[in-house]
N, C-alpha and C positions, 0 to 999 in steps of 0.2 A: 241575514246578510250573506249567507253562503250562496244563495241563488244569484245575488247581485254579483258576487265574484265570478261565478260561472258565466254569467251574461257578459261580463267584461272580457272574459277569456275567449268568447265566441264559441263556447261549447254548449251544444244543445243535446240534452239527454232525454230519450224517450222512456218514460216510466209507464210500464204496462199495467201497473196497479190501477184499480178504479177509484181508489180513495187517496186523496192528496192532503198532506198537512198544509195549513195556511199559516205562513209566518205573519204575525201582527197582533198587537194588542190595541184594538181600534177604539177611537173616541166615539162615544155613543151618538153624538149629534151629527157625525159625518158618515153614518153607516149606509146611507144611500149609495155611496161609491162601491160598497161591497155587496149590495143586495142581489145582483144577478148571480154572482158566484155563490152566495149563500143558498140561493134557490137551487142551483145546480147540485149542491151537496146535500139537499134535502130539507132546507128551511121552509116552514109552512106559514109563517107569520109575515108581518111587514116591519120595516124600520120603525114606523110609528107605534107599533105594539111594544117595542123595546124602549124608545125614548119619545116622550110626549110631555110637553109642559102644561097642557091644558086638561089632561085627564089621567087617571091612574094607568100605569103601565109597568112593564117588567122592572125597570130601574128602581121603582118605588119599593121593591121587596128586597133590595140588595143593601146590606149593612156593612159599613166600614168600622172596624173596631180600633179604637185609639185610646189615648190617655188625656186627662184634663190638660196637662202641660202642653201637649202638642197634638190636638185632635185631628189635624190634617195628615199626620204621619201614621198611617194605618198599619198595624202589625198583623192583622188578619181580616178575613171577610166572613160575613154570616148571611143567612137568608131567612126572611120571614115566612113562616109556614102556618100561620093562623091569623084570624081577624082579632086576636087579643094580644098581639105583640110578641108571640112566641117565635124565637128564631133558633136555628141550629148553626153550629160552626164546628171546627175540629176539636177533638179532645186536647190536642197539643196547644191549640189557641186558648182554650179555657184552663189550661193546666195550672198556671200561676194562681188563678182565682180559686180553683178547687183546692190547691195546696194551702192557700191563705185561710181557708175555713177548716182545714184538717187539724186534728189533734191526735194524741195517742188514744184517747177515749173514743173519738169519732174520726176514724181514719178514712176519709172519703177517697183518698188516693187509692188505698188498698181495697176498700169495700164498695166504692161507688156512692152516688148520692141521687136520690129521687124525691122531689117534692110532690106529694100526693094531693096537695092543695096549694093555692096561691099564698096562703099564710105561711107555708113552710119554705118559700123561696128565699134565697140568701142574697143580700145586697153586696155590691162590689164598688166601694168608693174609688173614685178616680178613673173608672172605666167609662168610655164614651161610645155611643153608637151613632154613626153618621149616615144620613141618606141624602143622595143628590136631589136637589130641587130643579136646577137648570144649569146650563153652561153656555158660554158666549165667547166667540172669537174676538179678542181685543188686540190683535196683532197690529193693525194699522194705527191704532191710537198710541201704542207704545213705540213702535218703530219710527213714527213720524217725529219723535222727539230725540232720536239718536242719529249719529253720523259716524263715518269711518275714521274720523280724526280723534275720536274720544278714546281714552284708555278704558280698559275693562273696569277699573274702579269707578270711573266717571259714569260709564254706561250702567253699571249695577246700581249706583246711587239714584240715577234717574228712574230706572226700572222699579226700584223699591218704592220711590216716592209716588210714581204714577199708580202702581199697584195698590197702594194704600188708599189713594183717592178713589180709584175705581171700585174697590171693595166697600168703602164707606158709602159711596153713592148707592150701591146695590142693596145694602143691608140696613140703611138708615130707617129707623122706626119700624123695623121688622123683627121677627124672632130668629132670623137666619144669620149664618156666618158665611164668609166667602174668602176665597184665596185666588190669586193669579198664579198660574203654573206655567212655566216655560216649557216649550217643546222644541225638538230638533236643535239642541245646543243654543237656545235663546234666539232662534230665528223665527219662532212663532209663539204666541201667548194666548192662553184661554183663562177666562174667569169661571170658576165653579162655585155655585151657591149651594149651601148645604143647610139642613136642619140637624142639629146635634143634640142627642138625648143623653142625659146624665144619670139616669136611674136604671141601671142594668142589673138584673138579679139572676143568680144561678138557679136553674130549674132541674137539671138532670145530667148525669154523667155515668158511664159504665166504669167498672173497676179499671185501674191502670193496666192490669194484666191483659185486658181486652183493648182498651183505648190506646195503649202503647205496645201492643203485641208485636214482638220482633225486635223491639228496642233499637240499639245502635247497629246491631247486626243486619237488620232488614232495612234500616233507614236508607232512602234513595235507591231502593232495589225493587225489582219485580221478579217473581210474583210476590204479592203482599196479602196479608190476612188480618188486617188491623181494623178494629172498630173505632176509627178515629173521628168521634163526634162527641159533642156536649151540647147542652140546651140552655138557653137563657131567655129572659123576657124583658122587654122595654116597658117602662112605666112613664107616665106623664102626669102633669097636674090635672085638675078636674076639667080644664078647658082643652085638654089635648096638647098642651105646649110643653116643651122641655122644662124640667125642674130637677133640682137635687133630690136625693132620696128623702122620702117622707112616707109614713104609714098611710097618709091620706091619698097618695098618688094612685092612679088607676092604670090598667093595661092600655097600651097604645092601640088605637084603631087605625091601622095602616090603609093607605090608598090601594095597596095591592099586596097579596101574599101568594106564594107558589103552592098550587096543588101538588101533592106528593104521589108520584106514579109507582104503583106496584106491578106494572105491566112488564118491566124488564126491557132489555135491549138486545139487538143482534149486531154482529160484526158488520160495519159499514153504516150503521144508523147515524144520523146527524146528531151532533152534540155541540152546544155552545156553553161558554163559561163567562159569567160576569163577576167582576170583583175589583179589588184595589191592589194590583200588582205593585211590588215595591220598587225595584230598580233593575233595569237591563242596560247593557252597554253595547248595543248592536253596531254603533258607529265607532267603537273603540279602535284606535290605530294599532299597528304592530308594536309601537313603542309603549303604549299603554298596556298591551297584552303582555309584554315582557315584564313590566312591573307587577302586574296582577299575578302572573304565574310564579315568578322567582323571588318576589318580595312579599306581597300581601298574602297570597294563599300559602306559600311555603312557611313563612314565619308564624302565621296564625295557626296552622296545623301543628307545627313543632312546639310552640309555647303552650297551646291549649292541651296538648298531650300530657304535659306535666301536671296541669290542674286536674284533668280528668282522672289520671291515675290516683291522685290523692283522694278525690271525692269518691271514686268507686270503692276504694278500700275502706274509707271511714263510714260511708253510707251502709255498707254491708254489716257493720258491727252493732248498729243500734237503730231501733225503729224511730225514735225521736229525731235522730240525725238524718235518717232517710227522708223523713217528712220535711225537715228544715231545709235540706239542700236539694230536694227533688226538682224544683223549678229552676234553680240555679244551674244544676247539672244539665237539665234538658236544654236550657238556653245556650250553654257552653258547647255541648256536644253536637248540636245540630249543624252549625257551620264549621265545626271542626272536621266532620266527615265530608261536608260539602266541599271544603277547600281541597281536600285530598282527591275526591272524585272529579271535581272540575278540572284539576290539572291533568288527571289521567285522560279525560275525554278530549281536552284541548290538544294534547299530544297525539292521541290516537286518530283524531280527525284532521290533523295537520292544519289547524286553524291559523297558525302563523303564516303559512304560505298563502292561504286565502286572503288574509289581510294585506299582505305585501303585494299581491296581484292587484287588489283594489287600489292601493296607493300608487302603483305604477301607472295605471290607467288614469287615475285622478290627476297625477302630475302632468301627463301628456295634455290633458284638457286645460289645466291651470296655466301651463306655459303659453297658451294661446289667448289668455284673457288680458284685457287692458288694465284691470285692477291688480297691481303687484302683490296684494295681500293674499290672493288665492295662490299665487306661485310660492309665496314664503310660508304658507300655512304648515306644511309637513315638517319643514326644517325647524320652525318655531316649536312645534309639538315635540319633536325629537330633543331639541335643546332643553326644553322645560323638564321633560322626564329625566334626562341625564343629570341635570343639576340638582334635582330634588331627590334622587335615588338614595343617597346616604341618609338624608334626613327622614325619608319615608321609612326606612328600616328601623331607625332609632325610635321614631314615634311609635311604631308597632311594638317594640320591646317595652317602651314606657307604658303604653296603654294596656297591652295584653299581660305583661309580666308584673307590673307594679300597681297601676291604678285600678285595674279591674280583675287582676289575678287573685291576690288576697283582697279582702273587702275593707279592712280597717284603715288602711293608709289614706285612701281618698275620703273615706267617711270622716276621719279625724281632721283632715284639711277643711272639709266642708263644714263640719260642726263647730270647729274652732272659730271660723268666721261668723257663724250664726251666734255663738256665745258672745263674741266681741260686739256684735250688733245689739245683743240683748243688754249689755252693760252700758250702752250709749243711751238707752231709753230713759226718759225722765217721767213721762206720764204713767200714772199708776195703772190705768186700764190697759195701756199698751204693754206694760210689763207683764200683767196678768195674762193677757192674750198670748204673748209670745212664749211665756213659760209653758202654757198649756200646749202650744203648737210644738215646742221642742220636746216635751214629754211624749207627745203623740208620735213624733218621728222616731224617737228612741225606742218606744214600745214596738213599733213596726220593725225596726232594724234588729233589735236584740231577740225578738221572737224567733227569728230564723238564723241565729248566730250561735255557734259553739266555739268557745275559746280554744279548745284543743285542736279542733279542725283548722281554725285560723292560724294557730301556731305552726301546724304542718304545712299549710299553704304558704305562709310567709317563708319558712325555711326552704321549701322546694322551689317556689317561684322566684324568689330573690337570688337563690344560688344559680339557677339556670340563666336568669337575665344578666347577672353580674359576670358570669363566665363567657357569655356569648355576644353581648351587644358591644358596639364600637365604644372603646374606652374614652375617646374624645367627646362622646355625647352622653356619658354617664351622668346621672344626677349627683349633686355634691355629696349627699350622704353616703353614697357608695364608697367614696374615697375617704372622707373625713371620719366616718363611723364604721362602716362594714369592713373596710380594708385596714385602716390604721388601728382601730380599737379592737377589732375581732379577727384580724388576720385573714379576712375573706371567708370566715366560717359563718355561713348564713344561719345554720341551726342554732349556734350560740347566740347570734344576734337576735334571732326570733325569740329565744328564751328570755333574753334581756328585755326586749320590747314588751312582751306579754306580761312580764312581772312588774314593769315600771309604768306602763301607760294607763291613763285614766279612761281610755276609750275601750277598755276590755269589758266594761259592764255599764249598764244604765245607772246603777246606784252610784258609781264613782263619778259619773258625769253630773248627776244631780247634786252631789257634794260640791263640785266646782261651781255650779250655778248658785249655790248658797254661800259661797266664799267670796264676799264682795271685796275683800282687801287683796287677796293673793291669787285671784283667778288668772290674771295675766301671766304671772311667773309660772304657775302650774302648767299652763298651755304652752308657753314659749319653750319650755324645757322638755315637754312631753315627747318621747322618742317616736311615737306614731305620727304626731303632728309634724315634727321635724322632717321625717321621711316623706310624708305626704306632701308637704309644702315644697320640699326639694324636688320631688318627682314632677309635681304639677308645674313648677316654674320652668323646669327643663323642657317639659312637653310644650308649654306655651311658647317658649323661646324658639324651639325648633319649628313649631307650627307657623309662627310669625315669619321666620326666616324662609319658609317654603311658600309664603303667600305670593311673592313676586313670580316664582316659577309656575305656581298654579294659574296665575293670570295669563302668563305666556301660553300655557297649554289651552286654557279656555278660549283665548282669542283665536288660536290656530284651529281648534276644533270647530268653532263657529263658522269659519270660512270653509273648512274642509267639508262639513255637513251641508252647508249651503251649496257648495259645488256639486256634491253628489246628487242633491235634489235637482239641480239645474241640468245635470247630465242625463237624468232619467225622468224627464217630465211626464212621460206616459205611464210611469210605474206608480202604483198607489202605495206609498210608504206609510207605515205606522210609526209614530214617535216612540222613543224609548219610554218604558214604564217609569213612573215617578210618584207612585202612591195615589194617583188619580184613577177614577173608575174607568174600566175598559171592558171590552167584549172580545173574546176570541171564539172562533168557530172551527169545527173540524168534524171528525167522525170517530165512532168507536172502531178500534182497529188493532189487530194483533201485529207483531213485528218479529223480525229476525235479527237478534243482536250480534250473532256471529255465525260462521259457517256451520251448517248442520243443526242449528238450534232455532226453533220457532216458539215464541211465547204466545199462548192462547190469550184471548182478550178478557177473560174473567177467571176468578178463583171462587172456591166454595168452602163451606165449613169443614169439609173433609180435609182440606189442606191445613186447617188449624190443628186438627187432631194429629196429622202426620208430623207437624213441626213440634208437637208437645215435648217438653223436656222438663220434668219435675225438678231437676237439679239446676235449672237456669231461670233466673227471675225474668228474663226476656221472653221465655216461651212457656210460661205457666198458664194452664187452662183451668178456670174455676170449675168446681164439681158440678154446679148446676148447669153450666153450658154443656159439659160432657153428658149429663143426664138427658138434656133436651136433644142432643145429637143422637144418642143411642136410641131414643124413642122416635126419632125423626119427627119430633113435635115442632113443626115449623109454621103452623098456622096457615095463613093465606100467602105466605111470603116465599114459598119454594118456587123453583122454575119448572118448566115443562117436564124435566127429567126427575123431579122430586128432590133435587138438591137445593141447598140454601146458598144463594150467591152471597159473596162477601165483598169483593172489590172488582173493579174493571178498569180498563185503560182506554184513553182516547189520544188522538194526536193533536190536541189543543196546545196552543202556545201559552205557557204560564210561567210564573216565577214566584219567589217569596212574596208574601202579602196576599197571594191568591189562596193561601191555605184557608180552607173552610168555604171557598166560593161555591155557589150553586152550579151544578152541571145540569143543564136543561135539555129536554128533547126538542124536536121540531115544533111542538105546539106550546112550548114554554112551561112544561111540567118538570118538577124536580125529579131527577133520576139518580143524582149522586152528589157527593161533597168532594171537591178536589182537595188532596192533601199532600201530594208529593210529585217529584219528577223521577225519571229513571237515570241511573248512574251512567249509562252509555252515552247520554246526551246532556251531561251536566255542563257542557260547553254552551248550552242554549242561551244563557243570559248574554253571551258575547257573540255567538255565531249559531243561529238557528239551523239545526240539522234536520231537514224535512223528512228524511227516510227513517230516522231513529227517534225523534222527539216523541215522548209519551208523557201524558199526565195520568197519575195514579189516583183513582177515586174510590171512595166508599160507596158501595151500592146501597141506596136507601132502603132496599128490602131487608138488608142485614140490620140497619138502624131500627126499622120498624119492628123487626123480630125481637131485638134486644129490649126495646121499650115495652113491647106487648108481653112476650112470653118469658123473658129473663127477669125484667124488673117488675112486671105486673102493673105498670103505670097506665092504666086504662084511661085515666083522666086526660093524658096527653094524646093518646090515640084518638079519642073522641073529638079532641079539639082540632085536629088536622083534617084537611079534605084529602082523602086518599082515593086516587083514581085506580081502578082495577080493570 
């Protein structure tokens, strides 16, 4: 959106560089609009090579990773690299799966994991792998049923109803799933039809010392030296259709997979990325920006700092605790640092002024329109944000500090409801089935739960939240229990809760399930349930109270975005990311983050050794990697200088969800795996900065070297088509 702001200002800047970043996460079916520009930047294929519903194409090798509960909400992306369903993604994308299989005896986080045969591959229940089949513009069908006199609630009800009909029509008597996704603030709608696979198995991963090399220190920073990859395989039933895990399942035979290029790249080479980017807010107003910076980012960073400090200290004391909380820590810390770095970038790039200039020009246009709703849009947006500000802050304290800070309170609320449902059952088979399901859920929860760590999280998170959140919005238990009974001493309250609650162990919960007479009394008085219920009720109350303000904002944004599109009819806009598959294109390119500093476009294994710090878990280098480095035993993966490339940067437009996405050359060969953005342009989700935006990628030559020379997994090397 930065270039839009400059256009409005009437400022035209001559950029003497030969390589330009292209803002936009483009819909695959509309790439014809971008084709000429893509060719100018070096693209050698056609739009049909990327998206084609009649024959195999590049889209068929791109995998969206999700969960059974919401497979359309992709947390990462992967890419197929063999004709047997083998795909790669980031190490941090597979981290929770690697962690779930790790034990003190088999510490795959510490030591890595490599299946030397398909029989050794490990299943991952609940993980889904999604591939796009086709997409269709259904805008006219939906907008024809709407009018300007409807409220947002009425509009959404009709949109949801029509979307259900459209997706049912598209998937009836097929093996497919479909969704209708809105674009441009519900001014446009696309149906996306997917095939969703449910048997995804872990194949390989380097040790975390390599896959997470640099840890929090290097996160969102360039230069990077991280082997951020892991490998999985999709399995199907004997007919090639999606099926739950079974020993009888066979590897997927994909319509397309990516050849892996060991040729390397040069500064200026074309690069495109296909994936499932999560969320961008390029049309966010200055009022939304103010909330993002001063409420969302600031509070998320402040509250998570408390949690991170507890987890760091506890994880350093014990291997078992480190394994139990590794995935939880990674999930917490990623957007903890993101929030900090995004605020810095937004301030440094003066994004607020850019947004305000766009709004001034929009208002001039809107004042000339016959429809008064265009004129009122910005005022409505402003009003909505102002009225929900206090609630927004309180909701963040409740969610980050109580419901997802410590684990036990929301778990107690959730499981108490499940136990209540259990005791309403009368059918013996249903009782047996639900008991087994509850036992399974508890096994999963307590496998990665340590009571002493939870006690410290409760003490620290509740203390910070109690002392800092708006007292008018506090949950009842803060006043009735923490304040009145414990004089505000969260540590004493945590001791009490952990000593009295049945939710501290699986065994205590099983006793409740066997207590048919007093189960209700046990739960009603349980301090963890009381706190969890109190916090959830307050969260829900604040959320419902904010709904009217959210609708005001949504209505205003719909007219605001519609107006911007009308004002710039000749500009090719990309809709904001929303976890649907997109393509971005650009080039391999160095950059200058500040005066007197130039960052080269790639790093090598020498940089890993330069960063080595045996006293830091973030910069530990395995002995075998050092041995290979000292011998320069790089196989066929060294560059022309004899160095082993590790990572490289491009100016592609990416965001969260793109993690693990394939980075492809002009011929559609895999040259890298996207895994991060650079801190100087963390504003990019809100305001794309074309001169600074960089995507940080793993060089596939480093990946191949690790698989081949470090792990000795020749079975995987032979399975891939390597282009040299």
